[in-house]
C-alpha positions in Angstrom: 29.9 5.2 -24.2 26.6 3.8 -23.4 23.5 4.6 -25.2 20.9 3.5 -22.2 19.9 7.0 -20.3 18.9 6.4 -16.2 17.0 9.9 -16.5 14.9 8.5 -19.5 14.3 5.5 -17.6 12.5 6.7 -14.5 10.9 9.1 -17.1 9.5 6.6 -19.4 8.2 4.6 -16.1 6.1 7.8 -14.8 4.7 8.9 -18.3 3.6 4.7 -18.5 1.9 4.9 -15.2 0.4 8.6 -15.8 -0.8 8.0 -19.3 -2.7 4.7 -17.6 -4.6 6.4 -14.8 -5.6 9.6 -17.6 -6.9 6.5 -19.7 -8.5 4.6 -17.1 -10.2 8.4 -16.2 -11.2 9.1 -19.5 -12.2 5.6 -21.2 -14.5 3.6 -18.4 -18.2 5.5 -17.8 -19.1 3.4 -14.9 -17.6 3.9 -11.6 -17.1 0.6 -10.8 -15.2 0.0 -13.7 -13.1 2.8 -13.4 -12.1 2.2 -10.2 -11.2 -1.2 -10.8 -9.3 -0.2 -14.3 -7.0 2.4 -11.5 -6.6 -0.5 -9.1 -5.2 -2.6 -11.8 -3.1 0.2 -12.8 -1.1 0.4 -9.5 -1.5 -3.5 -9.1 0.4 -4.3 -12.1 3.1 -1.6 -11.3 3.9 -2.6 -8.0 4.1 -6.9 -9.0 6.3 -5.6 -11.6 9.0 -3.3 -9.9 8.8 -4.6 -6.5 11.5 -7.3 -5.3 9.6 -10.9 -5.9 9.5 -11.4 -1.7 6.5 -9.3 -2.4 2.8 -9.6 -3.5 0.6 -7.3 -4.3 -3.7 -7.7 -4.8 -6.9 -6.2 -4.1 -7.8 -8.3 -0.9 -9.6 -8.3 2.6 -6.9 -9.0 5.7 -8.1 -11.5 9.0 -6.6 -12.2 12.1 -6.4 -15.5 13.8 -9.7 -14.1 16.5 -11.6 -14.2 13.5 -11.6 -10.1 12.6 -11.9 -8.6 9.3 -11.0 -5.9 7.7 -12.6 -4.1 4.9 -11.8 -4.6 1.4 -8.3 -2.7 0.5 -7.4 -1.5 -2.8 -3.8 -2.7 -3.0 -2.1 -4.7 -0.3 1.2 -5.5 0.1 2.0 -8.7 1.5 4.8 -11.4 2.2 4.7 -14.6 -0.2 7.5 -16.7 1.2 6.5 -17.1 4.7 3.1 -16.9 4.7 1.3 -20.1 4.1 -2.6 -19.1 4.6 -3.6 -16.8 1.6 -7.1 -17.6 1.1 -9.0 -17.9 -2.4 -12.8 -17.5 -2.6 -15.3 -17.0 -5.3 -12.3 -14.7 -6.8 -11.8 -13.0 -3.5 -8.6 -12.7 -1.8 -8.2 -13.2 2.4 -4.7 -12.3 3.5 -3.3 -12.9 7.4 -2.8 -10.1 8.9 0.8 -11.0 9.6 1.6 -11.4 6.0 1.3 -7.4 5.6 3.9 -4.7 4.7 1.5 -1.9 3.1 -2.2 -1.5 2.3 -3.1 1.5 -0.1 -6.4 3.1 -1.1 -6.4 3.8 -4.8 -9.0 6.7 -6.4 -9.1 8.7 -9.2 -8.5 12.1 -7.3 -7.9 13.4 -4.0 -10.0 15.3 -1.7 -10.4 15.5 2.1 -13.9 13.0 1.7 -11.2 10.4 0.0 -8.2 11.1 2.3 -10.6 10.3 5.7 -12.1 7.0 4.0 -8.4 5.6 3.1 -8.0 6.8 6.8 -10.6 4.5 8.0 -9.8 1.9 5.4 -6.5 1.3 6.4 -7.5 1.3 10.5 -9.5 -1.4 9.3 -5.9 -3.3 8.7 -4.2 -2.2 11.4 -6.5 -2.9 14.4 -6.5 -6.5 13.7 -4.4 -8.7 16.0 -1.1 -10.2 14.8 0.5 -13.0 16.4 5.0 -13.6 16.4 6.7 -17.1 17.5 10.3 -17.1 18.4 12.0 -18.0 15.1 14.3 -21.2 15.1 17.8 -21.6 13.4 21.3 -23.4 13.2 22.4 -21.4 16.9 19.2 -22.1 18.6 16.4 -19.7 18.4 15.8 -15.6 18.2 13.0 -14.5 20.4 9.3 -13.6 18.3 9.8 -10.5 17.0 7.4 -7.3 17.8 5.4 -6.9 14.2 6.4 -3.7 12.3 4.1 -1.1 11.6 1.8 -1.4 8.4 2.7 1.1 5.6 -0.4 3.0 4.8 -1.3 5.5 1.8 -3.2 6.9 -0.9 -3.1 6.4 -4.5 -4.4 9.1 -7.5 -4.5 9.9 -10.7 -5.2 14.2 -10.0 -6.3 16.1 -7.1 -9.6 18.2 -6.6 -7.9 21.1 -4.3 -6.3 24.2 -5.8 -3.2 23.9 -5.7 -3.3 20.4 -5.6 -0.7 19.5 -2.8 -1.1 22.5 -0.9 -2.2 23.7 2.7 -5.7 21.9 2.0 -3.9 18.3 0.9 -1.7 19.0 3.9 -4.5 19.9 6.6 -6.4 16.8 5.8 -3.5 14.3 6.1 -2.4 16.4 9.3 -6.3 15.8 10.4 -5.8 11.8 10.7 -4.7 10.2 13.7 -3.6 6.9 15.4 -4.5 3.8 13.3 -5.7 6.3 10.6 -2.5 7.9 9.6 -1.3 7.7 5.8 2.6 7.6 5.5 2.7 7.9 1.9 1.0 8.3 -1.2 0.8 9.6 -5.2 -0.8 12.1 -7.0 0.5 11.3 -10.2 -0.5 14.1 -12.0 1.3 16.6 -9.7 3.8 14.8 -6.9 3.7 12.5 -3.9 4.2 12.9 0.2 5.5 11.6 2.8 4.7 11.2 6.6 6.5 10.1 9.8 5.8 11.0 13.4 6.5 14.8 13.0 3.9 15.2 10.2 3.8 15.4 6.0 7.2 16.9 5.9 8.0 15.4 2.3 5.7 16.6 -0.3 7.1 16.8 -3.6 5.6 18.2 -6.6 6.0 18.4 -10.3 8.9 15.7 -11.5 8.2 12.1 -12.1 5.9 11.3 -9.4 4.9 7.8 -10.0 8.5 6.9 -10.3 9.7 8.5 -7.2 6.7 7.1 -5.1 8.2 3.6 -6.1 11.2 4.3 -5.3 10.3 5.6 -2.1 7.9 3.2 -1.2 11.1 0.5 -2.0 13.2 2.3 0.4 10.6 2.1 3.2 9.9 -1.4 2.6 13.8 -2.5 3.0 13.4 -0.9 6.7 10.8 -3.6 7.4 13.0 -6.6 6.8 10.4 -9.4 7.3 7.1 -10.0 8.5 6.9 -12.1 11.8 6.8 -16.1 11.9 3.4 -16.8 11.8 1.4 -18.9 15.1 -0.6 -21.3 12.0 -2.1 -22.7 15.3 -3.8 -19.7 16.3 -5.5 -19.4 13.2 -6.0 -24.0 13.5 -8.3 -23.4 16.5 -10.9 -21.9 14.0 -11.1 -26.1 12.7 -13.3 -27.4 15.9 
């Protein structure tokens, strides 16, 4: 009989993330340092466990029209088919076509943080994305419609009591259009998932960080591959 336990492996992963977030909250007195530490925990988790076709970074997002998003705490993007990843003075800028998902990472969730996250993800979703036909051995496939960009909020605790009760749900439901959040994690209390019918998946207790990770992977699988970027649309800025 194997001495391994899948239940224990999943539990230990959640404990590791939760402990790191708690440590960041306790150990860093300066709000900026505390925020950077929190973002780093989530970026490290996703970088380690997402398939290698995905990259994870804190970044700005740009489009071929010359527009830029606000800085996003956690950006999940395609690296295999993304030729334009800019690095400038320790800042990362990624083309909108390459984006799979964006998240804000905070210490605790409350109504203000939900609204703030909605505005941040809207700054990404409003960007223009190009898409080209894809050549292959049998000819050419038509340009694909860019998939919807996943968005969410990652925190350690909740300022509500109960942590994921009606005020929490009302805050999520208040977001509309490009501000809507799809999923997120409150590591000390639970995780949530939303769709067109509302935020109908809210799980409290258990192993929230691990459950969120598996749900994120499942949703990314449905996105398939990002569209083929029109690099000539970006080249026009060279003149």
